[in-house]
N, C-alpha and C positions, 0 to 999 in steps of 0.2 A: 523924260527920256527912258524908253523901255529898255532894259539891259538884258541881252540873250546870254552874254558871255563876257568875259574881261580878259584881253590880252594886250600886253605892252608891245608897241610896235619896234622897240629898240632891239629885240631879237631879230628883227628883219633889215632895219634901217638904223645903225647904231646911233647916228647924230640925231634921231628923233625920240622923244620919250613919252608920248602921250598913249592912252589906251584906246583901243576899239571895242565897242560893246554891242555891235548889231551889223547885219548885212543892209545893203542898199543897193540900188541900181541906178543908172543914168537916167530912167524915166522918173525917179524919185528920190533924188540925192539927200543924204542926211549926214549931220555932223557925226564924228567918231564912229564911222563905219567901215566895214571891208566892202570893197567894190572891185569891179574888173572892167577893162575896156578891151574891145576887140577890134581888129582892123576894120571890120564891115560896119563898126559903130563909131569911128573917129569923129565923124561929123557932129556927133551929140557930146564929145568930151569936155565942152565948156560948161556943161552941167557940174563939173567938178569946181567951178568958181563960185558956185552957189553954196557950198558946204566947206567945212574945215576939219581938219585933223582926221584924215581918212588914210587907210592903207588900200593902195590902188595897184593892183596887178595889172602891167602895161604890155603890149606886145614888144617883144625884142627888137624887131626890125624897124620900128618907129622911133624916131627921137622923141623924147619927152620935152615938152615946152616948160622953161624955166619956172613960169608962174605957177604950173602945177606941182612942182617938186618943192616950191616955197611953202605952199599951203598943206601939203600932204607928204606922206611916207610912200614912195613910188618905187615899185619892184618890177624890173624888166624880166620877162620869162619868154620861152618860145611859145607857150600856148597860155595866154593869160587866163581864159576860163578854167583850165586845168590848175593853174596856179592858185587860183581862188578856192577850188575845190580842195586842193592839198592843204590849204591853211586850215581848214576844219578837221580833215584827217590828222594832220600832225600835231594839232592841239587837242584832239579828242573831243571834239564839239559835235555833238548831235542835237537835235530838237524834237522832242516829241511832247504832246499836250501833257500838262502836269494832272496827276491823279488827284481827284478831290472827294468830297463826301457826296453821296448820292442818297436820294430818296426813292422809294418805290411808289410811284402815284398811279393808281388804276393800271398797274401792270407795266407801266414805262419806267425806265430809270432815267432819272432827271437830276442833274447836279445842283447842289443848293446854291451855288452861285450864279446859275443860268437865270437870264432874264425874260420871262415869257408874258406876252400882252394878253389882252382881253379876248375872250370868246374863242380861244384856241382849243382844237381837238387834237390830242396827242394819244394814239391808240396804244394798247398793250404791246409790249415787245420793242417799243421804240428807245433810243438812247440819245440823251441830249447832254453834251458835255458842258464844262464849267464855263467857257468862254463864249457861249452861245447866246445871242440875243435875238429873239423872236418878236415880231410885232403882233397886231391885232388880227383876228379872224383868220388864223393860219390853220392848216391841216397837215398833221405829220403821220404818215401812215405806219401801220405795224410792221416792226423790222427795219425802219429807217434808223441810220446812224448818222448823227451830227458830230462830228469830231473836230476839236481845235476852235480856233477863232472865226465864228461864223456870224454875220449880221444878216438877218432876215427881215424883210419888210413887211408890209401888211397884205393880208388876202393872198397869201402864198400857199401853193399845194405842193407837197412833198409826197410822192406816192410810195408804196409799199416796197421795202427792202432796198431802198436807195441809200448810198452812202455819199455823204458830203463832208469834205475836209480831209480825205486820205491823202497819203503823199504820192506824187507823181514819181515816175522813174527819171530823175535827172543824173543819169550815169554816163561816164566816158571811161576812158582806159589811160593809165598813166604810161610813162615811157617804157615800163617793163610789161605793159599788157595786162595789168591788173585793174579792176574796177576802182573807179574814182567817183564817188558820189557827192552830189551838192546837197547838203540838208535843206529841207523845205521849211522856210520860216514864215511864209505868207498865210494869209487867210482867205475866206470866200465872202464875197458880198452878194447878196441876192435882194434886188429891189422889188417894189411892189407889184402885185399881180402876176408873179411869175408862176408857171406850173411846170414841175419836174415829174416824169413819168418813173414808173417801177423799174428796178433793177438797173437804175442809171448810177454811175460814179462821176463826181465832180470832185477834181483833186484840187487841193488848196495851193496857193501861190508858191513859187520856188523863193521868191524874194518880195514882189510886190503881190497884190491879191488877185485871184480869179474873181471876174465880175460878170454876173447876169444882170443886164438892165432891164428897166421897168417892162413888163408885158412879155417877156420872152416866154416860149413854150418849147420844152425840151421833151421828147418822146421817150417811150420805154427803151431800156438797153442801149443806152447812149453813153458814150464817153467823153467827158469834158475834161481835158488835162490841164496842168499848172498854168497860170498866167493866161489863160484863155479870157476875151473879153466879147461878149455877145451884145450887139447893139439893141436898142429898144425894139419890141415886137419881132424879134427874130423868130423863126420857127426851125428847129433841128429836129429832123425825122429819125425813127428808130433805128438803131445800130450804126449811127454815124459814129466816127471818131475824129475829134478835132485835138490834134496835137499841140504840144507847149506853144503858148505865146501866139497862137493863131487869134483871129479876130473876124467880127463882121460889123458891118454899119448897120443903121436901123432899117428893120424890115426885110431883111434878107431871108431866103427860103432855102435850106439845105436838105435835099431830098434823102430817103432813106439809104442805109449802107454806103454812104459816102465817106471820104477820108479827106481831111484838111491837112496838109503837111505844116510842120512847125513853122511859126513866124509868118504865115501867109494870111492875107486880109481878103475877106470876100465883102465886096461893095454894098453901098445902100441899094436896097430893092432889086439885088441881083438874085438869080436863081441858079443853083447848082443841081443839075440832073441826078436821078437815081444811080447809085453805084459809081459816082464819078470819083476820080482822084485828082485833088486841086493841089498842082505843085507850082503855081505861078499866082500872084495877085489877081483877083477878079475885079473888074471896074465897075462902077456904080451902073445899075440898071442892065448888066449884062446877064445873057443865058448861056451857061457852059455845061458841057456833059461829055463823058468818056473818060479814058484813061491814056494820057493825061488828058484832064478837062481843057477844053477850047471851044 
């Protein structure tokens, strides 16, 4: 069990005495984690039955099933996501990749703990962090920055000045209107045969990972935010923005300068026209365009 922090839940629920050591989500529940449930995701709350000893922030207007309270420490609050974020603020918890020892290899800064496969070409000026794993026959262009926990498959191309693993902006406001930020604990998974264009930013996951499945092609100057999942052989054309937790099915095509709203899904073999703003889910095989896209 990887521990990011250690907080005893008795300060929140006095009758409980276990420690929480990491974040988790309903998509990937874990023991001894900090989690939150929103009203929009109550149908997934039974994921709490698959883990133990969690600190759960729960919407105040919804009764808490007794079985959840038996297994976990549950706190009711007006805004459960903000309660989750306030937990990290109040306990002075942040998460940034650790600083390790680096070697200068042909002009690239590569952490000694990074794992790099065979026949990789890493150009001068690249930065490879200590929790990075790179498969065989990959290309990492000059100025590329790979930060945090990143797993890259075989035959992957990362073009010049791209940043992978940067924090996304998961920020809301507290009851006083001040910024309330969710620390980013996730990583990035890039499967085989993916190509990522120059000047692109791929944010690490906020809780779970950002994932680019096999064969994905991402054009230059694109932003892929936290927790985005791109299906196999999806194409994302330049200057597109995919906001947090948006996703595609396999073989989707997102034309240039498009915007995909957070949490929205673009279906299998669907096409999003140039400059479109997607604010609703797109069905499999559909063609949408415009603002809002329809």
